[in-house]
C-alpha positions in Angstrom: 204.9 131.7 188.9 202.7 131.5 192.0 199.4 132.0 190.4 199.9 128.8 187.7 200.7 126.8 190.8 197.6 127.7 192.4 195.6 126.4 189.0 197.2 123.5 188.7 196.6 122.6 192.1 192.9 123.2 191.8 192.9 120.7 188.7 194.1 117.8 190.5 191.7 118.4 193.2 189.0 118.3 190.7 190.5 115.5 188.8 190.6 113.3 192.0 187.0 114.2 193.1 185.8 112.8 189.8 188.0 109.8 189.9 186.2 108.8 193.3 182.9 109.6 191.7 183.5 107.2 189.1 184.7 104.4 191.3 181.5 105.2 193.7 179.1 104.9 190.3 181.1 101.8 189.0 180.6 99.9 192.4 176.8 101.3 192.4 176.6 99.7 188.9 178.0 96.4 190.1 175.5 96.2 192.7 172.6 96.6 190.2 173.6 94.3 187.7 173.6 91.9 190.7 170.1 92.7 191.5 168.7 92.9 188.0 170.3 89.4 188.0 168.7 88.3 190.8 165.4 90.0 189.5 165.5 88.3 186.1 166.0 84.8 187.8 162.8 85.7 189.9 160.6 86.7 186.7 161.4 83.4 185.0 160.2 81.8 188.1 156.9 83.9 188.2 156.6 83.4 184.4 156.8 79.7 184.7 154.2 79.9 187.7 152.0 81.9 186.0 152.2 79.5 182.6 151.5 76.4 185.0 148.3 78.5 186.9 147.0 79.3 183.2 147.4 75.9 182.0 145.3 74.8 185.1 142.5 77.6 184.8 142.1 77.4 181.6 139.6 74.3 181.5 137.6 76.5 183.8 137.3 79.6 182.1 135.6 77.8 179.2 133.3 76.1 181.6 132.7 79.8 182.5 132.1 81.0 179.0 129.8 78.3 178.2 127.8 78.5 181.3 127.2 82.4 180.3 126.2 81.4 176.7 123.7 78.4 178.1 122.2 81.1 180.2 121.7 83.6 177.8 120.2 80.9 175.3 117.9 80.1 178.2 116.9 83.6 178.9 115.9 84.4 175.4 113.7 81.1 175.3 112.3 81.5 179.0 111.5 85.5 178.8 109.1 85.4 175.9 107.4 82.5 177.5 106.8 84.1 181.2 105.3 86.9 178.7 102.9 84.5 177.1 101.9 83.5 180.3 101.7 87.0 181.4 99.6 87.9 178.4 97.1 84.6 179.7 96.7 86.0 182.7 95.7 89.4 181.0 93.1 87.8 178.9 91.6 86.1 182.0 91.7 89.7 183.8 89.7 91.3 181.0 87.2 88.6 180.5 86.2 89.1 184.1 86.5 92.7 183.7 84.2 92.2 180.6 81.7 90.1 181.9 81.3 93.3 184.9 81.0 95.4 182.2 78.1 93.6 180.4 76.3 93.1 183.7 76.0 96.7 184.7 75.6 97.6 180.7 72.1 95.6 181.5 71.3 97.0 184.4 71.6 100.8 183.2 68.6 102.1 182.1 69.1 105.8 181.5 70.0 106.6 177.6 73.2 108.9 178.3 74.3 106.3 181.3 73.9 103.6 179.0 75.8 105.4 176.3 78.7 105.6 178.4 78.7 102.3 179.9 78.7 100.8 176.2 81.7 103.0 175.4 83.2 101.5 178.2 82.5 97.7 176.7 83.5 99.1 173.8 87.1 99.6 175.4 87.1 96.6 177.0 86.3 94.5 174.0 89.2 96.0 172.2 91.2 95.5 175.0 90.6 91.8 175.2 90.9 91.6 171.6 94.1 93.1 171.4 95.5 90.8 174.3 94.1 87.8 172.2 96.0 89.3 169.4 99.1 89.4 171.7 98.8 85.7 172.4 98.5 84.9 168.9 101.3 86.8 167.4 103.6 85.8 170.4 102.7 82.2 171.0 104.3 80.4 168.1 107.8 82.5 168.2 107.6 81.7 172.1 107.1 78.1 172.0 109.7 77.5 169.1 112.7 79.0 171.1 111.9 77.3 174.1 111.7 74.0 172.2 114.8 74.9 170.7 116.2 75.2 174.2 114.6 71.8 175.2 116.2 70.2 172.4 119.9 72.1 173.1 119.7 71.0 176.4 119.1 67.2 175.6 121.5 67.2 172.9 124.4 68.4 175.0 123.5 67.7 178.4 124.2 70.8 179.8 122.0 70.4 182.8 120.5 67.8 184.8 118.1 65.2 183.3 115.4 65.6 185.9 115.6 69.8 185.1 115.5 68.8 181.2 112.0 66.6 181.8 110.5 69.4 183.9 111.4 72.0 181.2 110.0 69.6 178.4 106.9 69.1 180.5 106.3 72.8 180.6 106.8 73.3 176.7 104.1 70.6 176.5 101.3 72.4 178.6 102.2 75.9 177.2 102.0 74.5 173.6 99.0 72.8 174.6 97.7 75.5 176.1 98.3 77.8 173.0 96.9 75.8 170.5 93.4 75.2 172.5 92.7 78.2 174.1 93.6 80.9 171.7 90.8 79.7 169.1 88.7 79.1 171.9 89.0 82.7 173.2 88.9 84.3 169.8 86.0 82.5 167.8 84.3 80.7 170.5 84.7 82.4 173.8 83.8 85.7 175.8 85.2 87.8 172.8 82.5 86.0 170.1 79.8 86.7 172.7 80.8 90.2 173.4 81.0 91.0 169.7 77.1 89.3 169.4 76.2 91.7 172.3 77.7 94.8 170.3 75.8 93.7 167.0 72.6 93.7 169.1 73.2 97.1 170.8 74.8 98.3 167.4 71.3 98.0 165.6 69.7 99.1 168.6 71.3 102.5 168.7 70.5 102.8 165.1 67.1 101.7 165.3 66.8 104.6 168.0 67.9 107.4 165.9 65.2 108.7 163.5 64.5 111.3 161.4 61.9 114.2 162.2 58.8 114.4 161.5 58.4 114.8 157.4 54.8 116.3 157.7 55.9 119.1 159.9 58.6 119.9 157.0 56.3 119.5 154.5 54.0 121.9 155.7 56.9 124.2 156.2 57.5 123.6 152.6 53.6 124.3 151.4 54.2 127.6 153.5 57.2 129.0 152.4 57.2 127.6 148.6 60.2 126.2 149.5 62.7 123.2 150.3 65.7 124.1 152.0 68.9 121.8 152.3 68.8 120.3 156.0 72.5 119.0 156.8 71.3 118.5 160.5 72.7 115.5 162.6 71.3 112.5 163.0 71.7 111.3 166.8 73.6 112.9 169.4 77.4 113.4 169.4 77.4 110.8 171.7 75.2 108.3 170.0 77.5 109.0 166.6 80.6 108.4 168.6 79.5 105.0 170.2 78.2 103.9 166.3 81.9 105.0 165.3 83.5 102.9 167.8 81.5 99.8 167.5 82.1 100.0 163.8 85.5 100.2 164.2 85.7 97.3 166.4 83.4 95.0 164.6 85.1 95.9 161.3 89.0 94.9 163.3 87.3 91.7 164.5 86.4 90.4 160.9 82.8 91.7 161.3 82.8 94.1 158.5 80.3 92.3 156.3 77.9 92.1 159.2 78.1 95.7 160.7 77.5 97.0 157.0 74.6 94.8 156.7 73.0 96.2 159.7 73.7 99.7 159.3 72.5 99.4 155.6 69.3 97.4 156.6 68.2 99.6 159.6 69.1 102.9 158.0 67.1 102.4 154.6 64.3 101.2 156.9 64.3 104.5 159.3 64.7 106.2 155.8 62.0 104.4 154.4 59.6 104.8 157.0 60.3 108.7 157.4 59.0 109.0 154.0 56.3 107.1 154.3 54.8 109.4 157.2 54.3 111.4 153.9 51.8 108.7 153.1 53.0 108.3 149.3 50.7 106.1 148.1 50.7 106.9 144.5 54.3 105.8 144.0 53.1 102.3 143.5 51.3 103.3 140.6 54.3 104.0 138.2 53.8 102.1 134.5 52.8 104.5 131.7 49.3 102.0 131.6 48.4 102.6 135.1 49.4 106.5 134.9 47.2 106.5 131.7 44.7 104.9 133.7 44.7 107.4 136.7 41.8 110.0 137.2 43.4 113.6 135.7 42.8 115.1 139.6 44.6 111.9 141.2 47.5 112.2 138.5 47.9 116.1 139.1 48.2 115.5 142.9 50.1 112.7 142.5 52.8 115.0 140.5 52.5 117.7 142.9 53.3 115.7 145.5 56.1 113.8 144.2 57.7 117.3 143.3 57.8 117.9 147.0 58.4 114.6 148.2 61.5 114.4 145.7 63.0 117.5 147.1 62.7 116.0 150.8 63.8 112.9 150.4 67.0 114.6 148.7 67.4 117.6 151.1 66.3 116.3 154.5 66.6 112.3 154.7 69.2 111.5 152.2 71.6 114.4 153.0 71.1 113.4 156.7 71.8 109.9 156.1 74.8 110.3 154.1 76.4 112.7 157.2 75.4 109.5 159.3 77.4 107.0 157.2 80.2 109.1 157.2 80.5 109.5 160.8 79.9 106.1 161.6 81.5 104.2 158.8 84.3 107.0 157.8 87.5 105.5 160.1 87.3 102.1 158.3 89.1 101.3 155.2 90.4 105.0 155.1 86.7 106.5 154.4 86.7 104.2 151.3 83.4 102.1 152.5 80.9 104.2 153.7 79.9 105.9 150.1 79.3 102.7 148.6 77.3 101.8 151.8 75.4 105.2 151.5 74.3 104.2 147.6 72.6 101.2 148.8 69.7 103.1 150.9 69.9 105.8 148.2 69.6 103.9 145.3 66.5 102.1 146.5 64.5 105.2 147.8 65.4 107.4 144.3 64.9 104.4 142.4 61.3 104.7 143.5 60.8 108.4 142.5 62.7 107.9 139.3 60.4 105.0 138.4 57.3 107.4 138.8 58.4 110.4 137.2 59.6 108.1 134.2 56.2 106.6 134.2 54.6 110.2 133.8 57.2 111.1 131.3 56.6 107.6 129.1 52.7 108.1 129.4 50.4 109.6 126.8 51.4 112.8 125.9 47.8 114.8 126.3 47.9 118.2 126.5 47.2 118.7 130.0 50.4 116.8 131.0 52.7 119.8 129.6 52.5 121.9 133.1 53.1 119.1 135.0 55.9 117.9 133.0 57.4 121.4 132.8 57.2 121.4 136.9 58.6 118.2 137.0 61.5 119.2 135.1 62.2 122.8 136.5 61.8 121.0 139.9 64.8 118.8 139.0 66.7 121.5 137.7 66.1 123.6 140.8 67.4 120.4 142.8 70.3 119.8 140.7 72.9 121.4 142.8 72.0 119.9 146.1 71.3 116.8 144.2 75.3 116.1 142.9 76.4 117.5 146.6 74.5 114.7 148.1 75.6 112.0 145.4 79.3 113.8 144.1 81.0 110.9 145.2 82.0 108.2 142.2 79.8 105.7 144.2 76.8 107.9 143.2 77.5 108.0 139.3 74.7 105.7 138.4 72.0 107.6 140.6 73.2 110.7 138.8 73.2 109.4 135.5 69.5 108.2 136.2 68.6 111.7 137.2 70.1 113.2 134.1 68.1 110.1 132.2 64.8 111.7 133.8 65.4 115.1 132.6 66.0 113.9 129.3 62.7 111.9 129.5 61.0 115.0 130.4 62.2 117.3 128.1 61.3 114.9 125.0 57.9 114.5 126.9 57.5 118.4 127.1 58.4 119.1 123.6 56.5 116.1 122.0 53.1 117.1 124.2 53.4 120.7 122.8 53.9 119.2 118.9 51.3 116.7 119.4 48.8 119.2 120.8 49.2 121.1 117.3 48.3 117.7 115.8 45.1 117.3 118.1 44.1 120.5 117.1 44.5 120.2 113.3 43.1 116.8 113.5 40.0 117.7 115.8 38.2 119.4 112.5 37.1 115.9 111.6 35.5 114.8 115.2 33.5 117.7 115.4 31.2 119.7 113.4 31.2 123.5 113.6 28.8 125.6 116.0 25.5 125.8 114.9 25.4 129.1 116.2 28.9 130.4 114.9 30.2 130.7 118.3 33.5 130.3 119.6 34.6 126.7 120.1 35.3 124.8 122.6 39.1 123.9 121.1 39.7 127.2 120.2 39.0 128.8 123.9 40.7 126.0 125.3 44.2 126.5 123.0 44.3 130.4 123.8 44.1 129.9 127.5 46.6 127.2 127.1 48.8 129.2 125.4 48.4 132.3 127.1 49.2 130.3 130.6 52.4 128.7 129.0 53.7 132.3 127.7 53.2 133.3 131.3 56.4 133.8 133.5 55.2 130.4 135.4 56.2 128.3 132.2 57.8 130.6 129.6 61.4 130.1 130.4 61.1 126.6 131.6 59.6 125.7 128.0 62.2 127.8 126.2 64.7 125.9 127.7 63.4 122.7 127.1 63.2 123.3 123.3 66.4 124.7 123.5 67.7 121.8 124.9 66.1 119.6 122.8 67.4 121.2 119.2 70.7 121.3 120.7 70.5 117.5 121.3 68.9 117.1 117.4 71.7 119.5 116.1 74.5 118.7 118.3 76.4 120.9 120.9 78.5 122.3 118.2 75.7 123.9 116.1 74.7 127.3 116.9 71.3 127.1 118.8 68.4 129.7 118.0 67.5 131.7 120.8 65.0 130.4 123.3 62.9 133.1 122.5 62.7 132.5 118.8 62.6 128.8 119.6 59.5 129.3 121.8 57.5 131.9 119.5 58.3 129.4 116.7 56.9 126.8 118.9 53.7 128.3 119.7 53.2 130.0 116.4 53.0 126.4 115.2 50.0 125.9 117.5 48.8 129.0 116.4 48.6 127.7 112.3 47.5 124.6 113.5 44.3 126.3 115.4 43.6 128.5 112.4 43.6 125.4 109.9 41.0 123.8 112.3 39.0 127.2 112.0 39.0 127.1 108.4 38.7 123.7 108.1 35.1 124.3 110.3 34.2 127.4 108.8 34.0 125.2 105.4 31.9 122.9 106.5 28.9 125.5 107.2 25.8 125.3 104.6 24.2 128.4 105.6 26.3 131.5 104.0 26.0 133.6 106.5 27.4 131.3 109.3 30.9 131.0 108.2 31.2 134.6 108.4 29.8 134.8 111.7 32.0 132.2 113.3 35.1 133.4 111.4 34.3 136.7 113.1 33.7 135.7 116.5 36.7 133.4 116.3 39.6 135.6 115.0 38.2 138.2 117.6 38.2 136.1 120.2 41.8 135.0 119.6 43.0 138.5 118.8 41.4 140.2 121.9 42.2 137.3 124.4 45.8 137.5 123.0 46.7 141.2 122.8 48.2 142.6 125.8 49.5 139.5 127.1 52.7 137.8 127.4 51.4 135.4 124.6 50.7 139.0 122.6 53.6 140.1 123.0 55.7 136.8 122.4 54.1 136.7 119.1 53.7 140.5 118.2 51.2 143.2 117.5 51.9 143.0 113.9 51.8 139.4 113.7 48.0 139.0 115.7 46.7 142.2 113.8 47.3 140.5 110.3 46.4 137.0 111.2 43.5 137.5 113.1 41.8 141.4 113.5 42.2 142.1 110.2 40.4 138.5 109.4 37.5 139.1 111.9 36.9 142.7 110.3 37.0 141.2 106.8 34.2 138.7 108.3 32.8 141.2 109.9 32.2 143.2 106.6 31.3 140.0 104.7 28.4 139.4 107.4 26.9 143.0 107.3 27.1 142.7 103.4 25.4 139.4 102.8 23.1 139.9 106.2 22.2 143.1 106.3 23.1 144.6 102.9 19.9 143.1 100.8 17.6 144.4 103.8 19.1 147.7 102.8 19.0 147.4 99.2 15.3 146.5 99.4 14.7 150.4 100.1 16.3 151.6 97.1 14.5 154.8 95.3 16.0 154.1 91.7 13.0 151.9 90.6 10.4 154.5 92.2 11.4 157.2 90.6 9.0 158.4 87.5 5.8 156.7 88.9 2.6 157.6 89.1 1.1 158.3 92.4 -0.9 155.7 93.0 1.6 153.4 92.0 4.5 155.1 93.7 2.3 154.7 96.8 1.7 151.2 96.3 5.3 150.4 95.3 6.6 152.1 98.7 4.0 150.2 100.7 5.4 147.2 99.4 8.6 148.3 99.9 7.9 148.8 103.5 6.3 145.3 104.1 9.2 143.6 101.8 11.4 145.3 104.4 9.5 144.7 107.9 9.3 140.8 106.3 12.9 140.3 105.8 13.8 142.7 108.7 11.7 139.4 110.8 13.5 136.7 108.9 16.6 138.0 110.0 15.8 138.4 113.2 14.6 135.3 113.3 17.6 133.6 111.9 19.6 135.5 114.8 17.8 134.6 117.7 17.7 130.9 117.0 21.0 130.4 115.1 23.2 133.2 115.0 25.4 134.5 118.3 27.9 137.3 118.7 29.0 136.7 122.1 32.1 139.6 122.4 30.3 142.8 123.8 32.7 144.9 122.0 32.4 143.0 118.8 28.5 142.7 119.1 28.4 146.9 120.3 30.3 147.6 116.8 27.8 145.4 114.6 25.1 146.6 116.6 26.2 150.1 115.6 26.9 149.5 112.2 23.9 147.4 111.5 21.9 150.4 113.3 23.4 153.1 111.3 22.9 151.0 108.1 19.4 149.1 108.4 17.7 152.3 110.6 19.1 155.0 109.0 18.2 153.5 105.6 14.8 153.0 107.0 14.1 156.6 108.3 15.3 158.1 105.4 13.2 156.1 103.3 10.1 157.0 105.6 11.2 160.6 105.8 11.3 160.6 101.9 7.9 158.9 100.9 5.8 160.2 103.6 3.5 161.4 101.7 2.8 158.2 99.8 2.4 156.1 103.2 -0.4 158.6 104.7 -3.0 156.1 105.8 -0.7 153.3 106.0 0.3 151.3 109.1 4.2 150.7 109.1 6.6 149.9 111.7 8.3 153.0 113.0 12.4 153.3 113.2 12.2 153.0 117.1 10.4 149.9 116.8 13.0 148.6 114.2 16.1 149.7 116.7 14.3 148.1 119.3 14.1 144.4 117.8 17.7 145.6 116.3 18.7 145.6 120.5 16.6 142.8 121.2 18.2 140.6 118.6 21.9 141.5 119.5 21.1 141.3 123.4 19.5 137.7 122.9 22.6 136.7 121.2 24.9 137.4 123.8 23.3 135.5 127.0 24.8 131.9 126.3 28.2 132.8 125.3 28.8 135.7 127.6 28.9 132.7 130.4 31.3 131.5 128.2 33.5 134.4 128.4 33.0 134.5 132.0 34.7 130.9 132.2 37.3 131.9 130.2 38.5 134.9 131.9 38.3 132.7 135.0 40.7 130.3 133.6 43.0 133.1 132.4 46.1 132.1 134.6 44.7 129.7 136.5 46.2 126.3 135.7 43.6 124.6 137.6 40.6 125.8 135.5 42.8 125.4 132.3 43.6 121.7 132.5 39.9 121.3 133.5 38.5 122.5 130.4 40.9 119.6 128.6 38.5 117.3 130.3 36.0 118.5 127.3 38.8 117.9 124.6 39.0 114.4 123.1 42.2 112.8 124.8 44.3 111.2 122.4 46.2 107.8 123.9 49.7 107.5 123.3 50.8 103.9 122.3 54.0 104.2 124.5 54.1 101.1 126.0 57.2 101.1 127.6 57.9 98.7 131.2 59.7 99.8 134.4 62.4 97.6 135.0 62.4 97.8 138.3 59.8 96.9 141.0 60.6 98.6 144.7 57.8 100.2 146.9 59.0 101.5 149.8 57.2 99.5 152.4 
């Protein structure tokens, strides 16, 4: 029981304490409620006060925002105007700087220092041009914005009237300054004067850049027999840099046409002057008619010089000029302009060489020109890689086309000369009588030497290439051309056959029965002996030579022996002396000896005055055969009838031998000198071509006139 009472007492105490806490909380809540009511009243008062303040501040806030917006608008207009004024100040400063540079440049005489000053001068011009362009680009937008602000302020009256007036006056002044000064600075002021000075300096610098002495290069070419592609620079690195900078500056200032005109004009004169040091006076003669009138020695010299000068022009002058053009003008228009400019001077120079070459190719097709035409063609073939390299750009297409056209003309001309050579030989029979002594004609000697020289290593390959190219053009590129060797063999065989027809024509015109055989024997033996064991003989073939010439010469020699010495030997025939009495036999033997002696004298007389056997080997063979026939027959006759000739004076066999030796020796003197000349001419183009002057020329009727009239000045 006691335990339960204790527990109840504790619970009551807790309840009483909780009741007390609740009373306290209620009192606190009541107090807080009163406080909140009071605060609420205060907040309403504050809110009312803030609303009143907000209504009073709102106009000021709007004014502040408007002021800020106006400030921003004014700043956007005034800032470009200030920048424009600064550009005007910079321009004025740059002009003074440029005047100072110009003064220093005119006072500087040392080439290197002058180039350095000139570079600074170009920099000054570029800076001034950039400043003027900046004013030109920024001026109108700046003035437009300033004008908009003035109009806005005038319309809104956002500031005082005096300020608006001053701002408008500033606008008018700035606008007038821009409109009047910019054009003046760009086209009439110091910039224009500076550009004129640069043009003068540009031309002067281009004049200073020269080519090396062409005479020295010409001497080296003669010594080395070769022209090397000289990719040498024109001018120093500093000179080229100054040219490049000036070119770009002039182009940037609308002076590109003037820049190109100066560059092309000056460099053409420099290139032409370099070539004129070689004294190419021959280039002034270029029409076919004028070339036909030239002396052969002069034309030969002119062609040799043309070959050398053409190579020098391409491999030294133009290749160097091309590099200079690229270095100086390569930065303009992304490198598109300089090839056209280079071709302008190259076309003028090459046209002079082309027209001379074309004139030679179109002139009369005389035989002696063949080797010079082949020299010209060969020089172009060797020059073709370097020529293509110099004119590889599209701008040089016309020059390359004319180069190919010249090659075509030379190919046609060379083929025609060889073809007409055979026709001239064959037609020559009507113009000249046969040699009265049966010797070899000049045309035969010339033709053989001519063909021998054509078949040498110097010309055989070139001529064969010409013939094959000509055949391809005629038959088409899809055709199967013959080999070069076969074509050359056929062409030379045609000339040889024409020569044979010429010989046979002359042979048939002799009235003397013996001379045709002597003439044929001499001629065909000459052809055979001068041809075998040579390049010409190898080309034609040994069997061809033997069949065509050696066999015919031997047959003619046999006929000569038969008709000349055969009747003399038959005078000593013994058949008609058989069964004769002693007295009659003695008389007939003496008569035969006398007739033999008289006949021998007549034959010897004809040989001394009319017959000639120039070749030593052939003459010895004839001498031996004649001696064997005549002297042997005479000796046997005397030995057989020695008894019948007792007491009779007669010529001994030794005397007969002596007379024969004398007549054959006398038949050699005149032609021995000719043989010596022929041997001298062997392999010598000058001698071969000189001999053609004795041969009748056949002028061509080709009268094509050159379309260009350019001469190096």
